[in-house]
N, C-alpha and C positions, 0 to 999 in steps of 0.2 A: 504494500500500500504506500503510495507516494506521500511524502511530507507527513508521515505519522511516526509516533514513538511506540516502540514495542513495550507493552505493559505485561509484566508477570505478576499476577495477583493471587493471593490465598485469602479467601473470604470465609470466616467462621461465624456461625450463628447457632446458639444453643438455647432452646426453650425447655426441653424435656429434662429438667433436673428432678430427680425422684422426690427430694424433700422440699424444694422451694422452686416450683416451676415459674417460668416467665412466659410472656406471650409475644413480645415485640422483637426479639432478637433475630429470628429467622426472617421475618418480613423486612427488618432493617438491612440485613445482608443481601436479600434479594433486590431491594430497592437500589442499593449501591451497585450491585451487579448490573442492573438495568441501566443505571446512569453511565457506568463505565463503558458498557457495550454500545451505547448510543452516541458516545463522544467521537466525532469523526476524526479527531486528532490522535486517537489512541488505537493501536493495533492489538486486539485482544484475541485474535484467532488462535485457538488451541493453547492459550497461555493463561487462562483464567480458571482457577480451581476453586470449588466450593466444598465446604464441610459443614453439613447441617445436622444437628441433633446427634443421632446414634453414630453418624460417621465421624464426628469430631472428638475422637478419643485422643488421649495424650500421644499415643504412638503415631496416629494419623497426622496430628498437627506437626509433630517433629519431622515426620517423613515429608510432609508438604513443604516445610521450610528448607530441609536439606536437599531434597531431590526435585522439587518443583520450582520454588522461588529462586534457588541457587543458579538456575539456568540463565538468569538475567545477566546480560553482558554490560560492558562499561558504558555503552550508549543507551541502555535500556533503563526502565523504571521497575522497581519491585515494591509491591504494596502488601502489607500484612494487616488485615482487618479482623478484629475480634469483637463480638457482641455477645455478652453473657454475664455470668456472675464473676465478681472479683472476691477475693478472700484473703485472709491472713492466716499464717501458720507459725507456730513457735519456732524460733531459730536457735540453733546451737551457738550460743554466744562465744564459745571458745574458738569457733571457726569464723562466724560472721560477726567480727568484733565491731564493725561499723554500724550495725543495726541497734540504734539507741533504744528503740522501744522493744527490742527482743523479739521482733517478728519479721518474717519474710512476706513480701507482697506477692500474690499469686493470682493466676486466672484458673477458673474451675473448668476442667475438661469434662467430657461426657463419661459417665460410668453407669452401668446397668443397675436397676433396682437391686438392693441388697448388697452390692459391692461397695467397698470404701470409696469415698470421694476422691477423685483423681485431680491433683493439683499440679500446676506447672509454675514454679517460682520464677520471679524476675531474673534470678541468677541463671536458671535453665534457659530462659528465652535469650538472655545475653550470650550464653554458650552456643545456642543454635545459630543465632545471627552471626556470631563470630566465625563459626565453622562455614557458614554459607557465603558470607560476603566480605570478610576481612581480607583485603589484598593490599599488597604494597603499592606505592605509587598512586596513580589515579585510575586504576582499573575497576574500582567498585562502581556498581550501578547507583543510580539515585534511589535511595531507600526511604520509604515512608511507612510508619506503623501507626495504626489508629486503634484505640481501645475505648469502646463504649461500655465501660464497666467501672467498678470502683475497687480500690485496693485497701480500704481502711475499715476498721471494725468498731470504731467508737465515734462519739459526737454525732449521733444520728440526726440528720436534718432532712425534712421533707415538708412539702406544702400540701394542704388540702386532702389529706389521706381519707377524711370522712366525706369528701365532696365529689371526688372523681376517682377513676380507676388508676391509682398511682402505685407503682411498684419500684422497689429499690433493687438495683442490680448488684447486690452484695449479700454475703452472709453476715449475720450480726454477731457471730462468735468467732473465736480464734481456734483454729484446728491444731491438733497436737504435733509435736516435733516428729519429723521423719527420720528414719535411719539413713545414714550416708549412702548405702547401697541403692536407695530408692531414687537418687538424683541421676539425671541423664548423663552427667559427666563423672559418675563415680569411678568408672574404669579408666578415665583419662587423667585424673589428678588425685593426689592424696590430700586429705583435709588440710594439713598444715600449709600446703602450697597456696590455697585460696584465702587464707586468713589475712586480715588487715590489708595493707597496701599491695600485697601480692596479687590480688584479684585483677586490678587494672592492667598489670603487666602480662598476666597469663590469658586474660580474656578482654583484650582491647576491643572497643566497640567500633564497628564500621561507621563511616559518616552517615548520619541518618537524622530525619526529623520525626518527632513523635507528637501526636495529638492525643490528648486524653479528655474524657468527658467531664471530669470534675477534679477538684482538689482531693488530696488524700483524706481530709476530714469531712468530705461531703459524699452524699449518695449520688450515684448516676441513676436518673429516673427514667421510667417509661410511663407514658400517659396515653390512655385510650388505645393500647395495643401497639404503640410505636415508641422507640427510644427518643427522648427529647433531643439529645445531642445529634444523633444520626439524621433525624428528620430535618433539623435546621441546617446541618452540614449539606445535605443534598439540596435543600431550598436555596442556600446561598450560591452553591455551585451552578445550579440551573439559572439563577438570576444574573450571574456574572459570566455565564458561558464557560466557567472553569478557568478563565483567564485572570487569575487572582493570585497574589503571593500569600505565603503562609501567615505572615504577620497580619495582613489585612483580614484574611480568613478568620484567624483567631479573634481579632478584635470584633468583627461582626458577630461571630457566634457568641462571644461574651455579652455583647450588647443585647442581642435578641433574647438570650436565655435568662439573663440575670433579672430582667424585669418581671418574669413570671415564676421563676424557681430559684431557690438558693443553691445554685449549681454553677460553678465557674470553670469553663473549659481551660485546659492547660496546654502549653506548647513548650518544647525544649529540643535542643539538639544534642547529639552524642557523637563523639569521635570527630567533631569538626567545630569551627568557630560559629558564632551567632550569625554570621553572614548568610548561612544556609537558610535561615528563616525568611530571607528576602527573595528566595527563589520562587518561581511559580509553582502552583499545586501540581504534583506529579511531574515536576521539572518542565512544565509547559511554559511557553512564552506568555508573560503577562501582557494583556491587551495594551499595546502602546497608545491606542486611541481612547482607552478608558471608557468604553461604551457601557451604557446601562441596558439591562435586558428585562423584558417583560413577556407576557403571553397574550396572544391574539386568539379570540374565539368568535365564532359566528353567531350573530343575533338576528332573528327573523325580522326585527323591527329597525335595528340600527346598522345592520351589515357587520363587517369585521370590526370588532372592538378590541382595543389595547387596554390592559389594566394599568395604565399610567396616564397622568393628566397634568393640570396646571400646578398641583402641589409638588410634582416632580420636575417642574420647570419646562414642560412642553408648551409649545406655542402652535397656533394654526399654521399649517404649511411647512412645519419642520420635517427634515429628512428622516426616514426610517428604513430599516431593512428587515424583511421577513425571511427567516431561514427555513429551508425545506429539509426533509429527512435525508435526502441524498447528498447533502453537503452544498447544494447550490442555494441561491438566494434571489429574492425579488426586491427591487428597489421600489419604495412607495413613499407616501407622505402622510403626515398627520392631517386629517380633515378638520375636525373641530376638537380642540383641546378643552375638555370639561374639567371638573374638579379632580377626580382621581381616575378618570378613564378618558379615552379619546377614540374617535372614529378613525379608521385607516382608509386613505384614498389609494386604492389599488387599481392599476390599469385593467380594463374590462377583459382583454384577451388573456392576461396573466391569471385572472381569477379561476380560469378553467382547470388549473392544475391543483387547486386547493380543495381539500376535503372538508366540508362544512361540519362534519362530525368530530374533527380533530382540532387540537390547539397547536399553535406554532410559536416558536421563539421569535421575538422581535428585538432588534438592537436599535437604540436611539442615542443621539447626542443631546442630552437634556440640560437643563439649567442655563440656557443661553440668555435668559432675561437679565442676568446680573453679572456682566463680565468683570473680571479683575485685570488690571494692567501690571505687568512685571517689568522692572528694570534690573539689568545685571551690571553690578559694579565690580570690576576686576582691577584691584590694585597690586596683584601679584604676578601679572603677566601670564595667567593661565588661559591663553587665547584659545587653544584647542578645546579645553573644557568649556569655555564660554560658548564657543560655536556649537558644541554638542548639546549644551543646555538649551540654547535657542532653538535648535532643531527639535529637541524632545518636547519643548513647551509648545512649539507651533504644531506638533503632531497631535496634541491633545484636542479632543472635541469639546472639552470643558471650556467655559468662557474665559480662557486664559490668553491674553494678548501681550506680546512682547513690545515694549516701547523703548525708544532711543533716548528718552529724557526722564530723569527722576521726577521732574515737575508733574508729569502726567501719570506717574505710577501710583499704585495702591500699596504694593509690596516691593522690596528690593532684595535680590539675591546677591550676597556679598562673597567675594573671594578676597580675603585680606588677612594679613598677619598669620598666615599658615592655617586659617580656619575658613570654613564655609558655613553660612547661616543666612537666615531670612529675617528682615526687619520691615517695619512700615517705613514709608518714605521719609527722608530727612531725619531719621532717628537711627544712626548706624551702629549703635552699641547696645541696643536692647532687642535681642532675638525674640521674635514673636512667640516661638514655641519653647523658649527657655533652653534650647538645645543647639549646640554647635558641633561641627564635624571637623576633626583634625586631619590635615593632609599627612601628618606623621604617623597616624595610627590606622587610617583607612585607605583603601584603594580608591582611585578616582571613580571607577564604575559604581562602587558602593555609595560614595558621596553624591554622585549625580542622581542615583536612584532614590536616595533618601530626600534630597532636595526636591525632586519632582513630586515625590509623595507628599511633602509638606505643602508644595504649591497647590496640589489637588485638594488637600485638606483646607487650605485657605479659600479655594474656590467654593468648596461645599459649605464651609462656614459662612461665607458671604451670601450664598444662596439661602441658608437658614436665617441669617440676619435680615436679609432684604425681602424675603418671601412675602408677597401680598396678593390679593385677589383683584384683578382689574375688572372683573365682570360681576360686581356686587348686585344682588337682587333684593335682599331683605336687610342685611346688616350694613346699612349705609351710614352708620355713625358708630362710635366706639361702643360696643355692646357691654363691656365689663368696666365698671367703675373701680378705680384703684385708690387706696388710701395707704400711706406709709407712715409709720411711727418709729421714732428713735428713742432709745433709753438715754436720758441725761440726768445726772445727779439723783439717781434712784427713781425718777419718774419718767413718764412717756410723753413725748412731744410730737405733734403732727408736723411732718415735713412738707413744705410747699414745693411743688414740682416746677422746674424750669424746662419747659418743653416736655420731653419724655423722661428727663433725668431727676432723680431724687438724690441730693448730696448728703452724705453721712460725714460728720466732722467731729464726733465725740468718741474718743477711744479710752479704754482703761486697760491696764496691764493684767493679763491672765496669770494669776499666781501659780497655777499648775505648770505652765510652760514658759512663762516670761514674755509671751508675745502680746502685742497690742490687739485688742479686740473691741468691736462695736456690736451692738445688738439692736435688731430692728424687728418690726412686725409689719406684715403686708395683708391688707384686707381687700378681697375681691367681691363685687356685687353685680348681679345680673340686672342690667338697666332696661331690659326688654320685657315685653308682656308674654313671652313664650319661653319654654325651657331651652337652655343653651348647654352645649357641651364644649369643654376646652381641654386642650393638651398643653402641658407646661414644659417648655424647654429652658434650660439654664445655659446661657452663652457667656463666655469669658473673652476678654481682650487678647487671650492667647490662642484664639481660634479653636476653642473647644465648644462643643454643643452636646449637652446631655439631657436625657429625659429624666425628670425628677419624679420618681414614684417610690412608695414605701414598700419595703420588703421586711421580712421577719427580723433580719439582723442588720439591715442597712436602712437608716432613716431617710425618708424623702420628704419633699415639701408637700406632696399630695400622695394619696393612698393608691390611686389607680392611674394608668396611662391616660385615660380619658375620664374626666370628672363632669358630673351633671349638676347644673345650677337651676333651680326653679325660678320663675319670675320674681324679682325683688329679693331673692335669697342672697345672703352674704356668707362668706367663709373666710377664715384666716388661713393663709398658707402655713403649713406645719402645725395646724391647729389640732390635729390628732395626736401630736406629741406635746409640745409646750406652747406653740405659737410664736416662740422667740427664735429668730434666725441669727446665728452668730456669723460675723465676718472677721477674719483675722488677717493682719498684715504679716506675711511670712518672710523668710530669709531671702527668697528670690525677689520679692517686691522691694526689699531693702537694697539688695545688690543692684537692681536696675535703677534705683533712685528715681522712681516715677513721682511726679507731683501728685498724682492721684491714680487709683485703680478703677477700672470700669468693668461692670458686668451688666447683664440684662436678663430679665425674665421675658421670654417670648411666648405669648399666648396664641394658639391657633384655635379660634372659636368657630363652632359650627352649629347649625340647627339640627344636625343628625349625630348619632353616637359614633359612627365610624369615621375615624380621622387617620390619614396616612402620616406617620411620623417617623418610622424607622430610618428612612433615608436622610433625615435631618440630624441624626446623631453623628458626630465627628469623632472617631477614635484617634489614637496617636499613630495613624498610618493611613495609607490610601484606602478608600472604601468605595463600594458600590451601594446604591440604594436598595432598600427592600421595596418590593412592588406589591401593590394590592390595595384592598379597601374598596368599599362600595361608593357609588356617587352620593354626594351630599346635596341638599337643596340650596344651601348657601354657606359660605364660610368667609372669614376674614382673619386678620392678625392684629395683635397689639404688642408693643414693646414697652417694657418698664425698665428704665435705666437706673442702675445703682452706682453712684460715683463715690468712692472712698477717698477723702482728702488724706494724704499721707502726712502725719505729724512729724515724721522723721525726714522729710524731703530736704535735701542738701545738707544732711548731717551723716556722718559715718564714724563708726567705732574704729579706733586705731588698729586693734587686733584683727578686726574683720577685713579691713582694707589690706593689711599685711598678708593675710591668708589668701585673699583674692589675687594679689599681685604675684604670689608664689605659685599659683595654679596656671600652667601653660595655656589652658583653654579658657580661663577667665581673665588672665592678665590683660590681653588686648582690649577687652570690653571694659574692665575696671579702669584702665588708663584713660580710655576715651570718656568715661563717665565722670571721673573724679580729678583727673590731672590735666594740666595745660602746659603750654610752653612759655618761657619767659623771654620777651622781646625777641631779638635775633638769636638768642641762645637755642641750641638744639637739646636742651635739657628739660626734663619733666618737672613741673612744680604743681602744687595744689591749686585747683581752680579758686578764684577769689571768693566765689559764693559758697564754697564748701566749708563746713565746720567739722573739726575732729572732736570726737568724744573720747576722752582719755579713760584710763582704767578707773580713775576716781570720779567718773561721770561728769567731768568738767568739759565745757565746750571751749575750744581754743583754736587759734591759727598760728601758734608759736612754733618756731623752728626747733623743736626738741631734738635731742640726740636720736630718739626713736625715729622721728620723722626724717631726719637727714639720712639715717641708715636706710630707711624704707625707700626714699627717693633714689639713693644710690643703687639699690637693688632694681628699682623700676627702670632706671636708665641703662643698667647693665642688661636687663631683659630686652630693651628696645634694640640695643646693638646686636645682641645674640639673634634676635628675630630677623634682622636684616641679613646677617650672615647666613642663617638657615634658608631664607627665601632665595638668596643668591645661589647657593649650592643646588637647590631644587631646580631653579631655572637653567643652570649650567648643564645639569644632567639631561634636562628635557630638550634644551635648544643649544646644544654644544657649538654649533657652527655659526651662531650669531656673533657679531662683532663684540670684542672683549674690551671693557672700559674700566678704568679706576677713577673714582671720584673722591674728592676731599672738599669739605666745605661746611658752611654755617647752615642755618635752618632753611635757607632757600634750597638746599640740597638734602636736608635731613630734618624735616619737621615731624614731630611725633604724633600730631593730631590732624594734619592736612595732607592730602595727596599732592606732594610737591613735584619739583622738576625731575628728580631722580626716579620717583615712583612712576611718573608718566613715561620717562625714557626706558625704564626697565620692562615695559610692555613690548619693546622692540629690540633692546640690546641687553647683553649680559654685563651688568654694572656692579663692580665690587666697590661698595660704598663705605667710606670711612669718614668720620666727621668729628670736629670738636668746635666749641663755640667760645665767643668772647676772647678774653686774654689767653684762654687755653689754645684757641686756634692760632693765635700769633706765636705763642711759645712752641706749639706743635710744628709749625712750619720753620721757625728759626732753628730748631734743633735738628731738622732733617728727618724727624721720625716718620714723616709721610712716605719716605722711601721704604719703610718696613712693610707698607701695604703691598708693594710689588713682590716682596719676598713671600708674604703670607699668601698672596694670590697664586704665586707659582706653585706652592705646596698644594693648594686646593685643586688647581688645574691638573697637576700631575696625578693626583688621587682620582679625579673624575675621569681623566683620559684613560687610565689603566682599567677602570671599571667598564668603560664604553669601548675599549679597544681602539682608541683614537690616538693621534700624535698630540703631545702637549702643544699649546699655542700661547703666544705672548699677547699682552694687551696692545691695542692700537691707539687708544686715546687716554689722556689724563684730563679730567674736568676739575676745575678748581673754582670755588666760590668763597670769597672772604674779603673783609675790610668794611663791609656795609655796616656792621654793628659798631665799628670804630667811629664812623661819622654820623650815623643815624640812631645810635643806641643811647646809652646813658651819658656818653660824653658830649652829645649834641649841645646840651645847655652851656657847656664851657666854651663853645665857639661863637656864641651870640653876643652882640653889643646891644645895649638898650636903645630903643627907638629914639629917646630924647637926646642921645649923644651923637647921633649921626646926622649928616646933612640931609635936608629934605630933598625929595625927588618925586616925580610922578609915581603913583601906585604901580607896583610890579616892575619898575625899572631899577637898574643898578643894585641888584640884590646883594652884591659883594660888600656893599657898605654896612651890612648888618653882621658881617663875619670878621673875626679877628685873626691875627697871625697864627694862633694855635691850630687853626684848621689847616693851614698850609704846611705847618710842621708835621701834623699828623699824616697828611697825604704824602709827604716826603718819606716818612717812616714806612707807610704801607707799601709805597712803590719800591722802596729799597728791599723790602721783604719779598715782593713778587719777583724782582730782578734776581735775587739770590735763589729763589725756587727754580726759575727758568734756567739759570746757569747750571745748577746741580743736576737737574733732569737732563740737560743737554749732554752732560758727561755720563751720568748713571744709566739713563734710558734714552739713548740717541734716536731710536726708531719710533718713539712715542710722540704723537702729536698732542699739544697742549691747547685746551680750549678754555678761555676766560669769559667773564661777563661783568657788566657794571650796573646791574639792577635796572629797574624801571622807575618812572616818576611816581614816588609814593605820595599819598594824600594825607596831610596832617589833619587832625581833628579840628573842628571849629571851636570858636571861643567858648561856647556854652555847651559843647558836647561832653557827655559823661564817658567814663570808662578809662582803661589804660591808655596813656598817651606819652610817647617819648619825643614827639615833635611839637604838637600843638600847645601843650601846657607850658613848656619852656619858652616858646615864643610869646604866649600870652603874658607870662610872668615878666618878660622884658618889654612889654608894651607894644609888641608887634601884633596888631590885631586886624590890620587891613587884609582881607582875603587874598588880594592880588600880590601883596608883599610876601605873605606866608608861602604861597605856592611858588612864587619866583625864587625864594631862597632854596626850596627843595629842588627845583629844576636846576638851579645853579650847582648845587652839590652833586646831583646825579650826572650832569653834563661834565663837570670838572673831573669827577672820578672816572668816567668813561674815557675822556680825552687823555688823562694822565696814564691810565692803564694801557690804552692803545699805543701810546708813545713808547712805553717800556716794552711792550710785546713786539713792536715793529723791529726791534733790534735782534730778534730771535726768529729764525726761519720756521721753527717748529710750532710757533705760537699763532693761534687764530682767535680773534675776539668776536663774540656774539653780541650784537647790539640789541638789547631788549627794550629800549625805550619805545613806548607806545604800544607794547604788546598787550598790556593789561588794561581792560576797559575800566572806566571810573566805578562801575558797579560790581567789579570783580575783585574787591579787596576784602580780606577777612578782618583785618585791622589796619592800623596806620602803615605798617611796614611789611605785611605778608599778604600776597594775593590769596584768593580762595582757590578751590580745586579747579574751577574753570579758568581762572586767571593763570594758574600754573600750567594748565594744559596749553594755553596760548604761548607761554614762554617756552615750553618743551618743544613745541612745533618749530620754533626758530632754531633751537639746538639741533633738532633732527635734520633740518634743511642743511645746516653747516656740516654735520657729521656725514650725511649721505653724499654731499658734494665732495668732501675730502676723500671719502671711500672710492 
């Protein structure tokens, strides 16, 4: 069969246990068999073996694994499925020393009436799978095991035992200890060989994914003659066409099951890393288009109807595809999108191949009503990954659009500081999902896959957040009245809403955990004269959407997924518990230093009890929607915004900041949130608005010994980060031009993407920098020559790895001197306005400057001349590129904030705008002229004139351009470099 994967499967289902029979295990196994045989991507011809009831003896199961499943080759897939009873048996703790509860977990095989129960322990299963599949190298097939049973015998939990036919797939007592001779591996090993750590060495697990129906302390349930876990498993596979990864599959199963039963499906990997869980189910390709799947059935009154509608994001005229049993498909369109169903517009001639008595799978690209725009920011030079990300995003049918400007974006994908993560626009240090991916610990394919998954989560969250009904019939005004109260000083106060938001601003410390907590109450009232039904979603600003329902052991704000309100009836959210809803400011909120936290209650209100909500739940992975539900007469949505004012905004504990800056995955974010750069220095300092909380609970901005040590560590981290990024780029783009750079913050700014950051997208730049007097001393001592030696060592190391010849740098870029004339010394060059001869505004700016400026320029030029001369001797083949900055813009007389130019001029009485700008232009022009004169004496020196490159609106402060301004500057450097090349 072309384009199919060979599947070797062993499906086991046992109902006929003599002492505790079940009813749904064989039907579950048959249903899974039917699904597998109908999947056109799988070749199951002659490779699918079933063992039901009497056939599922321990010997037959062992034989099935060793002689049937073991036939799977390295390109095949092997599946072991078991549906039946789980059990526990006493363990010989002298052998199984790792079993803390003194029990082995087992599955119950078939044994005839009167015979002892036949158990197969997890150790025996491991032995069988090891014998069948453990192979060196990459010769093992893709192996998946699924257990719809339970392995625990205590903490019995089930729901509704007196209301419906619910059975637990486990025995409720522990079976006696077996003799060693009764284990399948008794003849292969001696007991002392398998004790303690020896087990892993003797029985290593082949790479495999395992799905289990429940936690060890929970029952695996069957309801109405079918297993809960297997029923939902097949449902999700059918709805997604099986094109779903294990992580998403697990999350969907968890969401669907946990709202009805105290049962939490489990997933784990053995013999391999966690990356295996991001593979597609049965190693199939995850649908790159992310399609959603529904079922089409024929109606004598409506024609072909699809069980998806506006609640799933469908619109009139949207494209759809109907899949036939032979693997072909028919293109069609959505005729009319109704609430939770739609008519299908199928070409008349094509309808003749459809059987009106059958249902057909239909794939659609839904949720197009609420597109999100994605901007990709790459400060690391990961151009190939960036292009791959754009291609992958454009392939999604989700409403995900890639934009070339952050201004037009909703979310930004960042590749910076060795990390990949997603934020909202113009907020580069607060990952939306609280999660970052390190290039040092993950492969690019894994990073890309997880980022795409997060983008899809953001798209689905946006759909849940934005969902509304444009075709209202009855509910043409807010149907639910909302009242919010906050606890203050021991009493309850009504909060007045601003728009849809209710702001919470009173917090108290929770004595049990030390966290700040606020408490609120929310009252809902039916404002219509008819019964209404609502579904309650909880949405967070971290792109999570959850259904809040109450279960036996997990409190929810409401008791049922859909709640009925009579006309005029009121209810308190969480009223079945205490009515008090606690909000806590946690460690992550503190780390991200948000001025406020935002969350929403999303009400989906309907005149009918059936509401489609499953697809609005966003787990921590990609997801496909649940499809279904009956049409409703009318429905609408309401949002209730809860905004938490952060009382700790712009404050941070010293020890917390220290720990964050010591964490490689948090340090770049913490530096961006709490640290800044000082003038033209390339050193990190505390942002002026941030207050430190010392160990004594004092708020301070003092330069304590602790703080100086912390800043030193932060700046060391910044230098290390640059070196690490350079090595990564060199390995990836070895043949790019090699450049050494030395300079001030125009070359090394810790919080802005500056010149070198932009140039590194096209060239391999080994960046070293020092600032202020350090820069001067650094160049005077000749230490910059060490950069060439260090670079040579790195290049030789990488060249050996790649099998290339070592290469030498082509250019040396230098930036320095600007801080000497525009920094803290600028005030020393100024003469008071009253002491100089008058002249028309903006003319003769040199009248405001004293001889000290010329002396400083002489010293700077002597330093440059010394550098050029030494490089001519030490690195004669290297071309030197200099620059003289652009026309900086001093702050106005009344402008607030840090100022190194405007304030000193104001202090000297120089307040005429034309004079102030003329002084700056004179300084920059003079610096450029003097530097070009020095460089003209050396053949290897080229000067880049940056004057006029930065637009007036592209300055981050008086003396630093913003990211776009630096990009303009970098383009001038690129033009010179390419011309010289």
